[in-house]
C-alpha positions as CSV (number, residue, x, y, z in Angstrom):
1,M,54.2,-41.3,-39.8
2,N,52.4,-44.6,-38.7
3,V,54.3,-47.0,-36.4
4,S,54.8,-50.5,-37.6
5,D,53.0,-53.3,-35.9
6,L,55.2,-56.0,-37.3
7,S,56.4,-57.5,-34.0
8,E,52.9,-57.9,-32.7
9,L,51.7,-59.1,-36.1
10,L,54.3,-61.9,-36.2
11,D,53.2,-63.0,-32.7
12,R,49.6,-63.3,-33.9
13,I,50.3,-65.3,-37.1
14,A,53.2,-67.6,-36.0
15,R,54.5,-69.6,-33.1
16,V,58.2,-69.9,-32.7
17,D,59.3,-72.9,-30.6
18,G,62.4,-74.2,-32.2
19,R,60.6,-74.4,-35.5
20,V,58.4,-71.6,-36.9
21,K,54.7,-72.7,-37.3
22,L,52.0,-70.6,-38.8
23,L,48.8,-70.5,-36.7
24,A,45.4,-71.6,-38.0
25,L,43.1,-68.6,-37.6
26,D,39.4,-68.3,-38.5
27,G,38.0,-65.7,-40.7
28,Q,37.1,-63.4,-37.9
29,A,40.6,-63.4,-36.5
30,V,42.1,-62.8,-39.9
31,A,39.8,-59.8,-40.4
32,K,41.2,-58.2,-37.2
33,L,44.7,-58.3,-38.7
34,S,43.8,-56.2,-41.8
35,S,44.5,-52.8,-40.2
36,M,47.8,-53.8,-38.7
37,V,50.8,-52.0,-40.2
38,V,53.3,-54.3,-41.7
39,W,55.8,-51.7,-42.8
40,A,55.9,-47.9,-42.3
41,Y,58.8,-46.1,-43.9
42,R,60.1,-43.3,-46.2
43,D,62.2,-44.1,-49.2
44,R,62.9,-42.9,-52.7
45,R,59.5,-43.8,-54.0
46,S,57.4,-42.4,-51.2
47,L,57.4,-39.6,-48.7
48,Q,55.4,-41.8,-46.4
49,A,54.6,-45.4,-47.2
50,T,52.3,-47.4,-45.0
51,V,51.7,-51.1,-45.9
52,R,48.9,-52.9,-43.9
53,F,48.3,-56.6,-43.7
54,G,44.9,-56.2,-45.4
55,D,46.5,-54.5,-48.5
56,T,46.9,-56.4,-51.8
57,E,50.3,-54.8,-52.8
58,F,53.4,-55.4,-50.7
59,R,56.8,-53.6,-51.2
60,P,59.4,-53.4,-48.4
61,Q,61.5,-50.3,-48.1
62,N,64.0,-49.5,-50.9
63,I,62.6,-52.3,-53.1
64,N,61.6,-51.6,-56.7
65,K,59.1,-54.3,-57.5
66,A,56.1,-55.1,-55.3
67,V,54.1,-58.3,-55.2
68,V,50.3,-58.4,-55.5
69,I,48.6,-60.9,-53.2
70,N,44.9,-61.2,-54.3
71,S,44.1,-64.8,-55.0
72,G,40.3,-64.4,-54.6
73,S,40.2,-66.3,-51.3
74,T,40.6,-64.6,-47.9
75,M,42.2,-67.7,-46.4
76,F,44.6,-68.2,-49.2
77,D,45.6,-64.6,-49.0
78,F,46.2,-64.8,-45.3
79,E,48.4,-67.9,-45.6
80,I,50.4,-66.5,-48.5
81,K,51.0,-63.2,-46.6
82,S,52.0,-65.1,-43.5
83,I,54.5,-67.2,-45.5
84,M,55.9,-64.0,-47.0
85,L,56.4,-62.3,-43.6
86,A,57.8,-65.5,-42.0
87,L,60.4,-65.9,-44.8
88,L,61.4,-62.3,-44.6
89,H,61.6,-61.8,-40.9
90,L,61.7,-65.2,-39.1
91,G,63.3,-67.8,-41.4
92,L,62.4,-71.4,-41.1
93,Q,63.5,-71.9,-37.5
94,E,64.3,-70.0,-34.4
95,G,67.4,-67.9,-35.0
96,G,67.4,-69.1,-38.6
97,T,68.5,-67.2,-41.7
98,T,65.8,-65.1,-43.4
99,Y,65.3,-64.9,-47.1
100,K,66.0,-62.0,-49.5
101,W,63.1,-60.2,-51.1
102,N,63.9,-61.5,-54.6
103,S,63.6,-65.1,-53.5
104,V,60.5,-64.4,-51.4
105,S,58.7,-62.4,-54.1
106,Q,59.2,-65.2,-56.7
107,R,57.8,-67.8,-54.3
108,V,54.9,-65.6,-53.2
109,R,53.9,-65.1,-56.9
110,T,54.0,-68.8,-57.5
111,L,51.8,-69.5,-54.4
112,N,49.4,-66.8,-55.4
113,R,49.1,-68.2,-58.9
114,F,48.6,-71.8,-57.6
115,A,46.0,-70.5,-55.2
116,G,44.0,-69.0,-58.1
117,Y,44.3,-72.3,-59.9
118,L,43.0,-74.2,-56.8
119,I,40.1,-71.8,-56.2
120,K,38.6,-72.7,-59.6
121,R,38.7,-76.4,-58.5
122,G,37.0,-75.9,-55.2
123,V,40.0,-75.6,-52.9
124,R,39.9,-72.6,-50.4
125,S,43.1,-73.1,-48.3
126,F,46.5,-74.9,-48.3
127,R,45.4,-76.6,-45.1
128,D,42.8,-78.5,-47.2
129,F,45.7,-80.6,-48.5
130,E,45.8,-82.3,-45.1
131,T,42.6,-84.2,-45.6
132,M,42.7,-84.4,-49.4
133,E,43.0,-87.8,-51.2
134,L,46.6,-88.3,-52.3
135,L,45.5,-89.0,-55.9
136,R,43.6,-85.7,-56.1
137,L,46.4,-83.7,-54.6
138,R,48.8,-85.3,-57.1
139,T,46.5,-84.4,-59.9
140,L,46.1,-80.8,-58.8
141,M,49.9,-80.3,-58.4
142,L,50.8,-81.9,-61.7
143,G,48.0,-80.2,-63.5
144,F,49.2,-76.8,-62.3
145,M,52.8,-77.4,-63.4
146,L,51.8,-78.7,-66.8
147,A,49.0,-76.2,-67.6
148,G,49.8,-73.3,-69.9
149,E,49.9,-69.8,-68.7
150,D,46.5,-69.0,-70.3
151,H,45.1,-71.7,-67.9
152,G,46.9,-70.3,-64.9
153,G,49.7,-72.9,-64.9
154,L,53.5,-72.9,-65.1
155,S,53.9,-74.4,-68.6
156,A,56.6,-76.8,-67.3
157,Q,56.6,-78.9,-70.4
158,E,57.8,-75.9,-72.5
159,C,59.9,-74.3,-69.7
160,S,61.2,-77.1,-67.5
161,S,62.6,-74.7,-64.9
162,G,58.9,-74.5,-63.7
163,Y,59.4,-77.7,-61.7
164,K,62.0,-76.0,-59.5
165,T,59.9,-72.9,-59.2
166,F,57.0,-74.9,-58.0
167,R,59.1,-77.0,-55.6
168,D,60.8,-73.9,-54.0
169,A,57.4,-72.4,-53.3
170,L,55.3,-75.4,-52.2
171,K,57.9,-76.8,-49.8
172,H,57.1,-73.8,-47.5
173,V,53.6,-75.0,-47.1
174,A,55.1,-77.9,-45.1
175,D,57.9,-75.9,-43.6
176,Y,55.4,-73.7,-41.8
177,G,53.1,-76.5,-40.7
178,L,50.1,-75.7,-43.0
179,V,50.3,-79.4,-44.1
180,I,51.8,-82.0,-41.7
181,R,50.8,-85.3,-43.5
182,S,53.8,-87.5,-43.9
183,D,53.4,-88.2,-47.6
184,Y,53.3,-84.5,-48.7
185,R,57.1,-84.1,-49.1
186,D,57.4,-87.5,-50.8
187,L,54.8,-86.4,-53.3
188,L,56.5,-83.1,-53.9
189,D,59.8,-84.9,-54.4
190,D,58.3,-87.5,-56.7
191,L,56.7,-84.8,-59.0
192,T,59.7,-82.5,-59.2
193,L,63.1,-83.9,-58.4
194,G,63.5,-86.1,-61.5
195,A,62.3,-83.3,-63.7
196,I,64.7,-80.8,-62.0
197,D,67.6,-83.2,-62.5
198,K,66.7,-83.6,-66.2
199,H,66.4,-79.8,-66.6
200,E,69.8,-79.3,-65.0
201,A,71.4,-81.9,-67.2
202,E,69.7,-81.2,-70.6
203,A,67.7,-78.0,-70.7
204,R,69.4,-75.5,-68.4
205,L,71.3,-72.7,-70.1
206,R,73.9,-70.8,-68.2
207,H,74.7,-67.2,-68.9
208,P,77.2,-67.2,-71.9
209,I,80.5,-65.5,-71.6
210,I,81.1,-62.3,-73.6
211,P,83.4,-63.2,-76.6
212,T,86.9,-61.6,-76.4
213,G,86.3,-59.7,-79.6
214,V,83.1,-58.2,-78.3
215,M,84.7,-57.3,-75.0
216,K,87.5,-55.5,-76.7
217,S,85.0,-53.5,-78.7
218,L,83.1,-52.6,-75.6
219,I,86.2,-51.5,-73.7
220,A,87.5,-49.5,-76.7
221,E,84.1,-47.7,-77.2
222,A,83.9,-46.8,-73.4
223,D,87.6,-45.7,-73.3
224,A,87.2,-43.4,-76.2
225,Y,84.0,-41.9,-74.8
226,I,85.5,-41.3,-71.4
227,K,88.6,-39.7,-72.8
228,E,86.5,-37.4,-74.9
229,A,84.3,-36.5,-71.9
230,G,87.3,-35.9,-69.8
231,A,88.6,-33.4,-72.3
232,Q,85.4,-31.4,-72.0
233,L,85.2,-31.5,-68.2
234,Q,86.6,-28.0,-67.6
235,E,84.0,-26.4,-69.9
236,L,81.2,-28.4,-68.2
237,E,82.4,-27.2,-64.8
238,A,82.4,-23.6,-66.0
239,L,79.0,-23.7,-67.5
240,M,77.5,-25.5,-64.5
241,R,78.8,-22.8,-62.2
242,L,77.7,-20.1,-64.5
243,T,74.1,-21.4,-64.8
244,N,74.0,-21.9,-61.0
245,T,74.3,-18.1,-60.6
246,A,70.7,-17.9,-61.9
247,I,69.3,-19.7,-58.9
248,P,69.8,-17.1,-56.0
249,G,67.3,-14.3,-56.1
250,S,65.3,-15.7,-58.9
251,P,61.6,-14.5,-59.0
252,V,60.6,-17.4,-61.3
253,K,58.0,-19.7,-59.6
254,E,58.5,-22.8,-61.8
255,V,61.7,-24.4,-60.5
256,R,62.7,-26.1,-63.8
257,T,62.5,-22.8,-65.7
258,V,64.7,-20.8,-63.3
259,I,68.0,-21.4,-65.1
260,P,66.7,-21.2,-68.7
261,S,65.0,-17.9,-68.0
262,R,68.0,-16.1,-66.5
263,Q,70.9,-17.8,-68.2
264,R,69.4,-18.7,-71.6
265,V,72.7,-18.7,-73.7
266,A,74.7,-20.6,-71.1
267,H,71.8,-23.1,-70.6
268,A,71.7,-23.8,-74.3
269,R,75.4,-24.4,-74.5
270,L,75.3,-26.6,-71.4
271,S,72.4,-28.7,-72.8
272,K,74.3,-29.3,-76.1
273,L,77.5,-30.2,-74.2
274,I,75.7,-32.7,-72.0
275,Q,73.9,-34.3,-75.0
276,R,77.2,-34.5,-77.0
277,Y,79.8,-35.6,-74.5
278,F,78.2,-36.7,-71.2
279,K,74.8,-38.3,-71.7
280,D,76.1,-41.8,-72.1
281,L,78.9,-41.5,-69.6
282,P,77.1,-43.4,-66.8
283,R,76.4,-46.3,-69.1
284,H,80.1,-46.7,-70.1
285,V,81.2,-46.4,-66.4
286,Y,78.6,-49.0,-65.4
287,M,79.8,-51.4,-68.1
288,L,83.5,-51.0,-67.0
289,V,82.6,-51.6,-63.3
290,L,80.8,-54.9,-64.3
291,A,83.6,-55.9,-66.6
292,F,86.6,-55.3,-64.3
293,T,85.2,-56.0,-60.9
294,G,82.7,-58.9,-61.4
295,M,80.1,-57.1,-59.4
296,R,76.4,-58.0,-59.6
297,D,74.3,-55.3,-61.2
298,N,72.6,-54.4,-57.9
299,E,76.0,-54.1,-56.2
300,A,77.1,-51.7,-59.0
301,F,73.9,-49.6,-58.6
302,A,74.6,-49.2,-54.9
303,L,78.1,-47.7,-55.4
304,E,78.5,-44.2,-54.0
305,T,80.1,-41.2,-55.7
306,G,83.9,-41.2,-55.1
307,S,84.0,-45.0,-54.5
308,A,87.1,-45.5,-56.6
309,G,90.5,-45.6,-54.9
310,K,94.1,-46.5,-55.3
311,R,97.0,-47.4,-53.1
312,K,100.6,-48.7,-53.3
313,E,101.5,-52.2,-52.0
314,N,105.0,-53.4,-52.3
315,G,105.8,-50.6,-54.7
316,E,102.9,-51.5,-57.0
317,Q,100.0,-49.3,-57.8
318,L,96.7,-51.0,-57.0
319,F,93.2,-49.8,-58.0
320,F,90.0,-50.7,-56.2
321,V,86.3,-49.9,-55.9
322,K,84.8,-49.5,-52.4
323,S,81.2,-50.6,-51.8
324,I,79.2,-50.5,-48.6
325,L,77.4,-53.6,-47.2
326,S,74.7,-52.5,-44.8
327,K,73.6,-55.1,-42.2
328,T,71.7,-52.7,-40.0
329,D,71.4,-49.0,-39.7
330,D,74.2,-48.9,-37.2
331,N,76.5,-51.6,-38.7
332,T,78.1,-51.2,-42.1
333,I,80.9,-53.2,-43.7
334,E,83.2,-51.7,-46.3
335,L,84.2,-54.1,-49.2
336,D,87.0,-53.5,-51.6
337,W,86.7,-54.9,-55.2
338,V,89.9,-55.1,-57.2
339,A,89.7,-53.0,-60.3
340,N,92.0,-51.5,-63.0
341,E,93.2,-48.0,-63.8
342,L,90.6,-47.5,-66.6
343,T,87.8,-48.2,-64.2
344,Y,89.3,-46.0,-61.5
345,E,89.6,-43.1,-64.0
346,A,86.0,-43.6,-65.2
347,I,84.5,-43.6,-61.7
348,S,86.6,-40.6,-60.7
349,L,85.4,-38.7,-63.8
350,L,81.7,-39.5,-63.1
351,S,82.2,-38.6,-59.5
352,R,83.5,-35.2,-60.3
353,I,80.5,-34.6,-62.5
354,N,78.1,-35.8,-59.8
355,E,79.6,-33.3,-57.4
356,L,78.6,-30.5,-59.8
357,F,75.0,-31.6,-59.7
358,Y,75.1,-32.0,-55.9
359,E,76.2,-28.4,-55.7
360,R,73.2,-27.4,-57.8
361,A,70.8,-29.5,-55.7
362,R,72.1,-27.6,-52.6
363,F,71.5,-24.3,-54.4
364,F,67.9,-25.3,-55.1
365,L,67.3,-26.4,-51.4
366,E,68.9,-23.2,-50.1
367,H,67.3,-20.6,-52.4
368,L,64.2,-22.2,-53.8
369,S,62.9,-24.3,-50.9
370,D,59.6,-22.4,-50.7
371,R,58.9,-23.3,-54.4
372,L,59.7,-27.0,-54.2
373,T,56.9,-29.5,-53.8
374,P,57.2,-31.9,-50.9
375,E,58.1,-34.6,-53.4
376,Q,60.8,-32.5,-55.0
377,H,62.2,-31.6,-51.6
378,H,62.3,-35.2,-50.6
379,E,63.9,-36.3,-53.8
380,L,66.7,-33.7,-53.5
381,E,67.4,-34.5,-49.8
382,L,67.4,-38.2,-50.3
383,G,69.6,-37.9,-53.4
384,L,72.2,-35.8,-51.6
385,S,72.3,-38.3,-48.7
386,D,72.5,-41.4,-50.8
387,R,75.2,-40.0,-53.2
388,R,74.6,-42.9,-55.7
389,L,77.3,-43.0,-58.4
390,F,74.6,-43.9,-61.0
391,G,71.9,-41.7,-59.3
392,I,72.1,-38.6,-61.5
393,R,70.2,-37.9,-64.7
394,M,72.3,-35.1,-66.3
395,T,70.1,-32.2,-67.3
396,A,70.9,-28.6,-68.0
397,S,68.0,-27.1,-66.0
398,T,67.8,-29.1,-62.7
399,T,69.3,-31.9,-60.7
400,A,67.3,-35.0,-61.3
401,F,68.0,-37.9,-58.9
402,I,67.0,-41.3,-60.1
403,W,67.2,-44.8,-58.7
404,T,67.7,-47.2,-61.6
405,G,65.9,-50.6,-61.7
406,T,68.0,-52.8,-63.9
407,G,70.7,-52.1,-66.5
408,S,69.0,-54.4,-69.1
409,D,65.7,-52.5,-69.3
410,Y,65.3,-50.8,-72.7
411,N,64.6,-47.3,-71.6
412,V,66.9,-47.1,-68.5
413,M,69.9,-44.7,-68.5
414,L,72.3,-47.7,-68.1
415,S,70.8,-50.0,-70.7
416,L,73.4,-52.3,-72.1
417,R,71.1,-52.8,-75.2
418,K,72.5,-49.5,-76.5
419,Y,75.8,-51.3,-77.3
420,R,75.4,-52.6,-80.8
421,I,78.4,-54.9,-81.5
422,P,78.0,-57.6,-84.1
423,V,79.6,-61.0,-83.6
424,T,82.3,-62.2,-85.9
425,R,83.2,-65.8,-87.0
426,A,85.9,-65.8,-84.4
427,D,83.4,-64.8,-81.7
428,I,81.0,-67.5,-82.7
429,A,83.9,-70.1,-82.7
430,Q,84.8,-69.0,-79.2
431,L,81.2,-69.3,-78.0
432,E,81.0,-72.8,-79.5
433,R,84.2,-73.9,-77.7
434,M,82.7,-72.6,-74.5
435,E,79.4,-74.4,-75.2
436,C,77.4,-71.2,-74.9
437,N,76.5,-70.1,-78.4
438,Y,73.0,-68.9,-77.7
439,Q,71.4,-65.5,-77.8
440,S,69.4,-65.7,-74.6
441,V,68.8,-67.8,-71.5
442,S,65.4,-66.3,-70.9
443,A,62.3,-68.3,-71.7
444,N,60.3,-65.1,-72.5
445,S,62.9,-63.6,-74.9
446,G,61.9,-65.5,-78.0
447,S,65.6,-66.3,-78.7
448,R,66.4,-68.8,-75.9
449,G,69.0,-71.2,-77.0
450,V,69.0,-69.7,-80.6
451,P,72.6,-69.7,-81.8
452,Y,74.3,-66.6,-83.1
453,E,75.0,-66.0,-86.7
454,E,77.7,-63.7,-88.1
455,G,76.6,-60.1,-88.0
456,I,74.0,-60.4,-85.3
457,C,74.6,-57.9,-82.4
458,F,75.7,-59.6,-79.2
459,N,72.9,-59.6,-76.6
460,L,74.5,-58.2,-73.4
461,S,73.2,-58.7,-69.9
462,P,74.8,-57.5,-66.6
463,H,75.3,-61.0,-65.3
464,Q,77.3,-62.1,-68.3
465,F,80.1,-59.8,-67.2
466,R,80.4,-61.7,-63.9
467,H,80.7,-65.0,-65.6
468,T,83.2,-63.6,-68.1
469,F,85.3,-62.0,-65.4
470,A,85.6,-65.4,-63.6
471,W,86.3,-67.3,-66.8
472,F,89.1,-64.8,-67.9
473,I,90.8,-64.9,-64.5
474,I,90.8,-68.8,-64.3
475,A,91.5,-69.4,-68.0
476,N,94.5,-67.1,-68.1
477,R,95.9,-68.3,-64.7
478,L,95.6,-64.8,-63.2
479,G,94.1,-66.3,-60.1
480,D,92.3,-69.4,-58.7
481,I,89.0,-70.3,-57.2
482,D,89.8,-68.7,-53.8
483,D,90.7,-65.4,-55.5
484,I,87.4,-65.4,-57.4
485,K,85.6,-66.3,-54.1
486,Y,87.1,-63.3,-52.4
487,Q,86.4,-60.9,-55.2
488,F,82.8,-62.1,-55.6
489,K,82.2,-62.1,-51.8
490,H,80.9,-65.7,-51.9
491,L,80.4,-67.6,-48.7
492,N,81.5,-70.9,-50.1
493,R,83.7,-72.3,-52.9
494,A,80.9,-74.3,-54.5
495,M,79.1,-71.2,-55.5
496,T,82.3,-69.8,-57.1
497,L,82.9,-73.0,-59.1
498,V,79.7,-72.2,-61.1
499,Y,81.4,-69.1,-62.4
500,G,84.9,-70.6,-62.8
501,E,84.0,-73.9,-64.5
502,R,84.4,-72.6,-68.0
503,G,87.8,-71.2,-67.1
504,Y,89.0,-74.7,-66.2
505,K,87.6,-75.9,-69.5
506,S,89.7,-73.3,-71.2
507,L,92.9,-74.6,-69.5
508,S,93.1,-77.3,-72.2
509,E,93.4,-74.5,-74.7
510,L,96.0,-72.8,-72.6
511,K,97.9,-76.0,-72.3
512,E,98.0,-76.3,-76.1
513,C,99.1,-72.7,-76.3
514,I,101.9,-73.3,-73.8
515,E,103.0,-76.5,-75.6
516,F,103.0,-74.7,-78.9
517,F,105.1,-71.9,-77.5
518,E,107.6,-74.4,-76.0
519,T,107.9,-76.1,-79.4
520,F,108.4,-72.7,-81.0
521,V,111.1,-71.7,-78.5
522,N,112.8,-75.1,-78.8
523,Q,112.9,-74.7,-82.5
524,K,114.4,-71.3,-82.3
525,S,117.0,-72.6,-79.9
526,I,117.9,-75.5,-82.2
527,D,118.2,-73.1,-85.1
528,D,120.6,-71.0,-83.1
529,I,122.7,-74.1,-82.2
530,V,122.7,-75.3,-85.8
531,Q,123.8,-72.0,-87.2
532,S,126.5,-71.5,-84.6
533,S,127.9,-75.1,-85.0
534,V,128.0,-74.7,-88.8
535,E,130.1,-71.5,-88.3
536,G,132.2,-73.2,-85.7
537,Q,131.1,-70.8,-83.0
538,V,129.6,-73.1,-80.4
539,A,131.1,-73.9,-77.0
540,G,130.5,-76.2,-74.1
541,G,130.9,-80.0,-74.0
542,G,127.9,-80.6,-76.2
543,G,128.9,-77.8,-78.6
544,E,132.4,-79.1,-79.2
545,R,131.1,-82.6,-79.6
546,L,128.6,-81.4,-82.2
547,V,131.3,-79.5,-84.2
548,K,133.4,-82.6,-84.3
549,L,130.3,-84.6,-85.4
550,L,129.5,-82.2,-88.2
551,K,133.1,-82.2,-89.4
552,G,133.1,-86.0,-89.4
553,L,130.0,-86.2,-91.4
554,N,131.3,-83.8,-94.0
555,G,134.5,-85.7,-94.5
556,G,136.5,-82.5,-94.0
557,Q,134.9,-80.8,-96.9
558,D,134.3,-77.0,-96.7
559,E,130.8,-77.4,-98.2
560,V,128.2,-79.0,-95.9
561,V,126.7,-82.1,-97.4
562,Y,123.8,-83.9,-95.9
563,G,122.4,-85.8,-98.9
564,A,121.0,-89.3,-98.5
565,E,123.8,-90.8,-100.6
566,H,126.4,-89.4,-98.2
567,Q,124.6,-90.0,-94.9
568,A,121.4,-92.0,-95.0
569,H,120.3,-91.0,-91.5
570,F,120.8,-87.2,-91.6
571,H,119.0,-85.0,-94.2
572,S,119.8,-81.7,-92.5
573,A,121.8,-80.1,-89.8
574,K,118.7,-80.1,-87.6
575,D,118.6,-83.9,-87.8
576,V,122.2,-84.0,-86.5
577,V,121.3,-81.6,-83.6
578,A,118.2,-83.8,-82.8
579,F,120.5,-86.8,-82.7
580,A,123.1,-85.0,-80.6
581,T,120.6,-83.6,-78.2
582,R,118.4,-86.5,-77.2
583,H,116.1,-84.3,-75.2
584,S,115.8,-81.5,-77.7
585,E,112.1,-81.3,-77.1
586,S,112.7,-80.0,-73.6
587,I,115.6,-77.5,-74.0
588,R,116.2,-75.2,-71.0
589,G,117.3,-71.7,-71.9
590,L,119.8,-70.5,-69.3
591,P,121.5,-67.1,-69.2
592,H,124.8,-68.6,-70.2
593,G,123.7,-71.3,-72.7
594,Y,121.3,-74.1,-73.6
595,C,120.8,-77.3,-71.5
596,T,119.3,-80.2,-73.5
597,K,119.4,-82.8,-70.7
598,G,115.8,-82.0,-69.8
599,P,114.3,-83.1,-66.5
600,S,117.2,-85.4,-65.7
601,C,119.7,-82.5,-65.2
602,K,120.7,-82.3,-61.6
603,I,121.9,-78.7,-61.7
604,K,118.8,-76.6,-61.3
605,N,120.3,-73.1,-61.3
606,A,123.0,-71.0,-62.9
607,A,124.8,-69.9,-59.8
608,D,128.0,-71.8,-60.7
609,P,128.1,-72.2,-64.5
610,S,131.5,-73.8,-64.5
611,H,129.7,-77.1,-63.8
612,C,128.2,-77.0,-67.3
613,L,131.5,-76.5,-69.1
614,Y,132.3,-80.1,-70.0
615,C,128.7,-81.5,-69.9
616,D,127.9,-83.1,-73.3
617,T,124.3,-81.7,-73.2
618,Y,125.5,-78.0,-72.8
619,F,125.7,-75.6,-75.7
620,A,126.8,-71.9,-75.7
621,T,126.4,-69.7,-78.8
622,P,127.4,-66.1,-79.6
623,K,124.1,-65.0,-78.0
624,H,125.5,-66.0,-74.6
625,L,128.9,-64.2,-75.1
626,P,127.9,-61.0,-73.1
627,Y,127.0,-63.1,-70.1
628,W,130.3,-64.9,-70.1
629,K,132.2,-61.7,-70.5
630,T,130.4,-60.4,-67.5
631,I,131.3,-63.5,-65.5
632,K,135.0,-63.1,-66.6
633,A,135.1,-59.4,-65.5
634,N,133.3,-60.2,-62.2
635,C,135.6,-63.1,-61.3
636,E,138.8,-61.1,-62.2
637,T,137.7,-58.1,-60.0
638,K,136.9,-60.3,-57.0
639,L,140.1,-62.3,-57.4
640,D,142.1,-59.1,-57.5
641,R,140.4,-58.0,-54.2
642,I,141.3,-61.3,-52.5
643,A,144.9,-61.1,-53.8
644,A,145.2,-57.6,-52.2
645,M,144.2,-59.0,-48.8
646,P,146.8,-60.0,-46.1
647,D,147.9,-63.6,-46.3
648,T,146.0,-64.5,-43.1
649,A,142.8,-63.1,-44.5
650,Q,143.2,-64.8,-47.8
651,G,143.0,-68.2,-46.1
652,Q,139.4,-67.5,-45.0
653,F,138.4,-67.0,-48.7
654,A,140.2,-70.1,-50.1
655,A,137.0,-71.9,-51.0
656,F,135.4,-68.8,-52.5
657,R,138.6,-68.1,-54.5
658,Q,138.6,-71.7,-55.9
659,V,135.0,-71.2,-57.2
660,L,136.0,-67.9,-58.8
661,E,139.0,-69.5,-60.5
662,D,136.8,-72.3,-61.8
663,N,134.3,-69.8,-63.3
664,L,137.1,-67.7,-64.7
665,F,138.6,-70.7,-66.4
666,A,135.2,-71.7,-67.8
667,A,134.6,-68.1,-69.0
668,N,138.0,-68.0,-70.8
669,K,137.3,-71.3,-72.4
670,I,133.8,-70.3,-73.6
671,I,134.9,-66.8,-74.8
672,G,137.9,-68.3,-76.7
673,R,135.5,-70.6,-78.5
674,L,132.8,-68.0,-79.3
675,L,135.0,-65.1,-80.4
676,P,135.4,-64.7,-84.2
677,P,138.7,-66.1,-85.4
678,T,139.8,-62.6,-86.5
679,Q,140.2,-61.4,-83.0
680,D,143.7,-61.0,-81.5
681,N,143.2,-63.6,-78.9
682,Q,142.9,-67.0,-80.6
683,R,140.1,-69.4,-79.9
684,A,140.8,-72.1,-77.3
685,S,141.3,-75.4,-79.0
């Protein structure tokens, strides 16, 4: 394998002296760089990859998508390649933070497209900007942003995010010293900042949340599939091990026909079983991981087999998913993502199935190594070492290791498009409340900003689950911003606020729900007080006062009369209770009764309920009778124990005995009022 020349190459194209500056080389010096090796590696896509500076296609190790740098100008290509390597390996300043490939590749593509636009207008290098008339430079920049794609531009008029795309890429021309004129950054700001602000305020669409109804359907579908697959696991294990017996000693030269040729019946049964019960299992597990952890899709793809775990903390069972963050080859950080039992069971099931295919892969390497091509041998070894949770394509004949690209691609094993769940009116109403009723945020989808109509299948994307997770946690008060920040592994709270903002909007709905529930509970409490007072079975200072009030209003009649001609102010018993309980909108339900004094009540606990006995805002009904009976029995038992002590010891418990006697008196008083009149012990008057 070739050795990388990256260190020497960076020294030739850049000078690092506090800031990183790209060197101005002539055509001859640039040509000498062509054969230098930028990257040399082995990965899942290549047994031996060698990327040289003179190439047109660049793909770092373990990256799916390459970028093509071929503007048509040697100097433009040199500058763009130099910017790419500086962003990836040096950053903007000495010791600075480098950029991730996704950001770098997007900016490189924009620079490459702009270079092609400039070449048609006689420009051969970004360094030409230094001596160019400001008006011409402005015309070129603005023209490129506004021109349509068929003319090599960004179509910023139709897709206003193009202004930010342009700014992100072109600022590096100044960052690395290709242009040092003082008015360059001002021009870039003038052309883009206003449009970017307008886009953020008016045109930007954030990923919508997944409506609750759709999410319930997703979870139910996945749960049912996983349970069905789990019930067939033993048969799968038996058939896998049976078909594996065909591998040792097989004379068949074609690897993929070894098992079908020697275990034809078992192979056919295994194929049908996988197709019926296990084919879609990775997709359902993938969806649950996104839904219940809030992971990004690439973080989910990187999960290893057996990554689900559980532990007990303070007697409570906790479930988690473990991922590995690799900083360098020798330095790895384990991260735990809080999950739930369903996700734990789903990952555990898929992990057990993966182990079956790992076992088969080892059989192939051990017994058929001489018949494997170098590519097949490399794939099996790499798959076994990576142990990706979503790295197996289940087949009856072989072990097929795969490295998925994205879960939203139509033909990928984990495609979320395979979920076909139509939205209901309730789903649409929820999306409207959350201000995200649109089918797509992508400019190329054809349905960007188009609202849903009833019956249209919800358009799922991996990142929606992350937004929905944060919204659900915040909106239901299951955690706060710091909890989401920890779960999402964000470096700062501002990033987390982007995900949690809708949750805080939902708090107004939660507040309304709480207020409705309080009103409902208060109404139930008032109903209980009314019914008990009419029957004369209400105790406490407020209860006795209310009974007397009701008797007075009825003029001693047995039948309750609340007509306007008898009492103009009270039309029902509830009106009387509302009058007698001035703070009836804030009733506090205590174990031993109702307190209607609201926030002004000075007694904040129920440790000594005797204090409430004569309070005119305290009511006890037959519902509270069991509590008072318990108090009575408890007080009597403790008083008997104190009475049995020596006289000298009883003195130490004098204060405690007084409290017990007070509570016992209160209990007898309340019980006497609440017991039905037919009981042997008569009610207290």
